[in-house]
C-alpha positions as a printed Julia matrix, in Angstrom:
389×3 Matrix{Float64}:
 17.9    19.85  65.37
 20.83   17.62  65.83
 18.94   15.0   64.04
 17.76   17.08  61.43
 21.23   18.1   60.45
 22.71   14.91  60.65
 19.64   13.51  57.97
 20.76   16.66  55.98
 24.29   15.59  56.0
 23.67   11.91  54.96
 21.32   13.27  52.32
 23.91   15.68  50.74
 26.72   12.79  51.17
 24.63   10.49  48.96
 23.56   12.83  46.37
 25.72   15.5   44.04
 26.62   18.57  46.16
 28.44   20.12  43.19
 25.26   19.57  41.15
 23.02   21.37  43.73
 25.58   24.06  44.09
 25.87   25.06  40.3
 21.88   24.78  40.15
 21.54   27.15  42.87
 23.83   29.76  41.36
 22.13   29.74  38.3
 18.83   30.38  39.82
 20.18   33.28  41.87
 21.83   34.67  38.69
 18.79   34.53  36.69
 16.84   36.6   39.46
 19.37   39.19  39.3
 19.11   39.17  35.34
 15.5    39.17  35.56
 15.3    41.95  38.29
 17.66   44.25  36.38
 15.35   43.49  32.97
 11.91   43.95  34.9
 12.71   48.0   34.65
 11.81   47.57  31.0
  7.8    47.03  31.84
  5.14   46.93  34.64
  4.56   42.93  34.91
  6.14   41.43  38.03
  8.78   38.72  36.45
 10.84   38.43  39.34
  7.67   37.42  41.99
  6.34   34.89  39.27
 10.05   33.51  38.67
 10.52   33.08  42.62
  7.5    31.71  43.36
  8.38   29.0   40.25
 11.93   28.2   41.67
 10.49   27.68  45.29
  7.86   25.1   43.87
 10.38   23.61  41.51
 12.94   23.28  44.51
 10.59   21.47  46.62
  9.47   19.08  43.67
 13.56   18.37  42.9
 13.92   17.96  46.93
 10.83   15.27  46.94
 11.54   13.5   43.48
 15.36   13.21  44.81
 14.3    11.16  47.52
 11.83    8.8   45.72
 13.82    5.78  44.02
 13.94    6.45  40.15
 13.46    2.66  39.85
 10.03    3.16  41.25
  9.38    6.26  39.22
 10.47    4.45  35.63
  8.0     1.81  36.98
  5.48    4.16  36.7
  5.75    4.92  33.08
  2.58    4.5   32.17
  1.4     7.11  34.59
  3.98    9.52  32.81
  2.94    8.19  29.27
 -0.89    8.93  30.14
  0.31   12.56  31.72
  2.29   13.42  28.69
 -0.9    12.24  26.4
 -3.32   14.53  28.76
 -1.28   17.6   28.61
 -0.9    17.67  25.23
 -4.48   17.03  24.45
 -5.76   19.76  26.74
 -3.46   21.98  24.53
 -5.8    21.37  21.74
 -8.94   22.47  23.88
 -7.72   25.13  25.97
 -4.52   26.14  24.05
 -3.74   29.99  23.48
 -1.12   31.89  22.07
  0.83   34.0   24.26
  2.59   37.46  23.46
  5.85   36.97  21.73
  5.04   33.54  20.51
  4.01   32.08  17.02
  2.47   28.62  18.38
 -0.65   27.92  20.28
  1.06   25.85  23.28
  0.22   27.43  26.01
 -2.75   27.01  28.56
 -4.23   29.61  30.71
 -4.45   29.21  34.41
 -6.56   31.48  36.87
 -5.02   34.63  37.86
 -3.66   35.3   34.84
 -0.88   32.61  34.98
 -0.01   30.34  32.07
  1.85   27.16  31.42
  3.5    25.27  28.69
  2.58   21.51  29.02
  5.34   20.69  26.39
  7.93   21.48  29.43
  6.57   18.76  31.45
  5.88   16.43  28.37
  9.39   16.35  27.88
 10.17   14.93  31.92
  7.59   12.47  30.92
  9.35   11.55  27.68
 12.47   10.59  29.35
 10.88    8.4   31.82
  8.88    6.42  29.17
 12.23    6.57  27.07
 13.95    5.13  29.66
 11.61    2.48  30.23
 11.64    1.72  26.73
 15.69    1.49  26.27
 15.74   -0.76  29.25
 13.33   -3.01  28.17
 15.0    -3.67  24.66
 18.37   -3.94  26.27
 16.73   -6.81  28.54
 15.64   -8.66  25.63
 18.71   -7.98  23.29
 16.82   -5.73  20.75
 18.69   -2.33  21.18
 20.92   -3.29  18.05
 18.16   -4.49  16.01
 16.06   -2.88  13.34
 12.71   -3.5   15.14
 14.26   -2.12  18.1
 15.45    1.17  16.5
 12.42    1.73  14.71
 10.11    1.18  17.54
 12.39    3.91  19.35
 11.71    6.22  16.6
  7.9     5.58  16.67
  8.4     6.32  20.55
  9.67    9.94  19.56
  7.4    10.4   16.46
  4.09   10.23  18.96
  4.75   13.18  21.17
  7.03   15.18  18.68
  3.84   15.32  16.07
  1.39   16.15  18.59
  3.7    19.34  19.39
  4.29   20.11  15.85
  0.44   20.04  15.35
  0.52   22.99  18.29
  3.18   24.84  16.15
  6.1    24.48  18.72
  8.85   23.17  15.87
 11.53   24.38  18.68
 10.02   21.51  21.2
  9.86   19.35  18.58
 13.56   19.44  17.92
 14.52   19.08  21.62
 12.44   15.92  21.48
 14.35   14.26  18.56
 17.68   15.49  20.2
 16.79   13.75  23.43
 15.82   10.68  21.93
 18.86   10.72  19.96
 21.3    11.34  22.37
 19.95    8.54  24.86
 19.69    6.19  21.87
 23.54    6.91  21.12
 24.68    6.84  24.49
 22.8     3.25  25.1
 24.59    1.38  22.44
 22.38    2.0   19.36
 24.68    1.18  16.41
 26.36    4.12  14.81
 25.16    2.7   11.11
 21.31    3.56  12.05
 22.38    7.29  12.61
 24.53    7.53   9.22
 21.36    6.17   7.87
 19.28    8.75   9.57
 21.65   11.32   8.44
 21.35   10.36   4.91
 17.76   10.35   4.92
 17.85   14.01   6.73
 20.13   15.01   4.18
 17.78   13.68   0.99
 14.96   15.03   2.51
 15.91   18.58   3.3
 14.9    20.13  -0.21
 11.74   18.44   0.19
 11.33   19.92   4.08
 12.31   23.11   2.66
  9.81   23.42  -0.29
  6.68   21.57   1.36
  7.0    21.48   5.12
  8.52   25.02   5.86
  6.25   28.32   5.79
  7.22   31.32   4.47
  8.14   32.51   8.02
 10.28   29.64   8.63
 12.11   30.2    5.81
 12.67   33.91   6.36
 14.01   33.06   9.75
 16.9    30.96   8.19
 17.2    33.24   5.32
 17.86   36.2    7.86
 21.01   34.48   9.16
 22.92   35.03   5.64
 21.08   38.41   4.87
 21.65   40.58   7.51
 22.41   43.57   5.53
 18.48   43.15   3.91
 16.94   41.74   6.6
 18.28   42.72   9.91
 15.73   45.78  10.12
 12.63   43.77   9.35
 10.62   41.66  11.48
 13.06   38.19  11.0
 16.43   39.59  11.75
 15.67   42.63  14.33
 15.68   40.52  17.43
 18.91   38.66  16.72
 20.59   41.83  15.44
 19.53   43.89  18.38
 20.41   41.42  20.64
 23.92   41.36  19.5
 24.05   44.97  19.72
 23.13   44.42  23.31
 25.84   41.94  23.91
 28.74   43.97  22.53
 27.81   46.98  24.31
 28.59   45.32  27.54
 32.33   44.92  26.36
 34.53   43.66  29.02
 33.04   44.31  32.19
 29.59   45.53  31.28
 27.5    48.4   32.16
 26.86   47.23  35.71
 23.57   45.99  37.0
 20.68   48.08  36.54
 22.44   50.4   34.43
 22.2    49.27  30.87
 19.95   51.32  28.81
 19.2    49.08  26.27
 17.75   46.71  28.81
 15.6    49.46  30.22
 14.21   50.42  27.25
 13.28   46.96  26.02
 15.3    47.11  22.88
 15.56   43.58  22.29
 12.12   42.04  22.24
 11.58   39.08  24.7
 14.85   39.7   26.81
 13.34   38.26  29.72
 12.62   34.95  27.76
 14.53   33.35  24.84
 17.18   36.59  24.66
 18.21   36.49  28.52
 21.69   36.12  27.49
 21.58   39.49  26.19
 20.95   41.1   29.55
 24.0    39.37  30.97
 25.99   40.62  28.0
 24.9    44.22  28.62
 25.15   44.45  32.34
 28.04   42.16  32.98
 29.7    41.98  29.66
 31.95   39.2   28.63
 33.01   38.27  31.93
 29.11   38.14  33.07
 28.64   35.9   29.92
 31.51   33.7   30.7
 30.31   32.61  34.19
 26.79   32.54  33.04
 28.01   29.91  30.42
 30.57   28.18  33.15
 27.66   27.25  35.09
 25.5    25.69  32.75
 28.59   23.9   31.35
 29.23   22.5   35.27
 25.46   21.41  35.25
 25.7    19.58  32.18
 28.95   17.89  32.59
 28.25   16.74  36.41
 24.56   15.26  34.88
 26.86   13.42  32.35
 29.28   12.09  34.57
 26.59   11.22  36.83
 25.01    9.16  34.14
 28.32    7.29  33.34
 28.9     6.98  37.09
 25.39    5.27  37.53
 25.51    1.49  38.59
 22.06    0.58  36.99
 21.0     1.23  33.11
 17.62    2.9   34.11
 19.77    5.61  36.09
 22.11    6.39  33.38
 19.18    6.55  30.78
 18.0     9.14  32.79
 20.94   11.36  33.35
 21.63   10.81  29.82
 18.0    12.25  28.84
 18.4    15.31  31.47
 22.12   15.81  29.72
 20.55   16.08  26.0
 17.67   18.24  27.02
 19.36   20.73  29.16
 22.68   20.95  26.97
 20.53   21.26  23.4
 18.48   23.96  24.9
 21.96   25.7   25.84
 23.55   25.2   22.83
 20.31   26.03  20.44
 19.67   29.0   23.05
 23.0    30.83  22.57
 23.01   30.11  19.01
 20.0    31.65  18.48
 21.07   34.8   20.35
 24.56   34.98  18.63
 23.06   34.83  15.05
 24.14   31.15  14.38
 20.84   29.32  14.53
 17.26   30.61  13.33
 14.96   31.76  16.48
 13.03   29.04  17.29
 11.79   29.66  20.81
 14.0    27.77  22.82
 14.7    28.74  26.43
 17.93   29.04  28.06
 17.83   26.6   31.06
 17.51   27.83  34.56
 17.76   31.71  33.58
 14.9    32.52  31.14
 11.88   33.96  32.72
  8.94   31.53  32.8
  7.76   29.45  35.65
  7.1    26.15  33.55
 10.52   26.08  32.47
 12.42   26.44  35.6
 10.35   23.86  37.26
 10.51   21.3   34.59
 14.49   21.89  34.74
 14.29   21.56  38.58
 12.31   18.4   38.3
 14.99   17.01  36.01
 17.43   17.65  38.43
 15.76   16.23  41.15
 15.6    13.15  38.85
 19.13   13.16  38.35
 19.69   13.46  42.09
 17.71   10.6   42.69
 19.91    8.35  40.86
 22.54    9.4   42.92
 20.64    9.43  46.09
 19.92    5.32  45.6
 23.47    4.38  44.38
 24.32    2.85  47.49
 20.85    0.62  47.42
 21.25   -0.37  43.89
 24.49   -1.67  44.89
 23.44   -3.61  47.79
 20.18   -5.39  45.54
 22.94   -6.26  43.11
 25.28   -7.72  45.7
 22.08   -9.77  46.8
 21.16  -10.96  43.36
 24.54  -12.31  42.54
 25.09  -13.84  45.96
 21.38  -15.8   45.09
 22.81  -16.49  41.95
 26.16  -17.82  43.28
 24.19  -20.19  45.6
 21.92  -21.43  42.7
 24.94  -22.57  40.66
 26.64  -24.34  43.7
């Protein structure tokens, strides 16, 4: 028993204990919100979420004990896994209630999972390998190098777009752009990309967006005419629920709007409205503070990583969790169109929470192997010095 305690002490001294604690707080808070929301229906969301959390925690600890360099070396396994998962959707894909895309796969027992959540993790691994390769050959600031990175992200994004999950497509591009920027891709390439997007926006609006996409965007500017229709109803009711909680909220299991399920999909994309109604402004601030701590700790771990691959992994996870947080809160507050982005760690959904915990495991793997990276670097430097002599 003493040996186990000593090993755990060493393990947590090497990993980011603050990140572990913040993640645990997020998971506990999410179970409170989901158990509260469950009054509105008969499905046992708490059980599904609890099982997913246990599986995700086990996966996170296991991954954190594997050297991330070894994981990156298996980039081809990640690429093949992502391709297989994407292809499975075209064969077995279904559309679940509350969504408008065919991006889910039915499992035995009535469970479903969304492959794009795991494809994000695979993408971070393969993109890390790509960036480190370009860095080694001094190609990260060249036009061919940047173009190869854009092609890299376009492949999974294109497959996911065909499935109709454009929210996930947006996350893929944000992950890629943030990783590229923090890896040292020059600002002029981002300026060119921004100009191309600005010029292409009218074409995108006219020829690529369907009526539903356009109506969701227009609903943000026409609440008087659109708030009581399909396109503005969810956001309107979500804001009413948040405001009804005022400062301290109605209290756990007391909110009537939560009980009657007035906000559609409040267990998924709109879980933030449950926090607003039941715990008020204070509860919303606490929720956001937990997520900010998680996001900032991941970014700091990336900046402090001793090896580039470790930094790139942390930057990818930082971009994924940060982007999903900002977009989800923006959707709920009516600042961004509803595009089906879950709130990390909080939204109900086994696939989402498992993938988030796996990403935390990757970051902890970087921290857990810092001392080993430093020792190997010292050995390499010593060998190079002897060769010079």
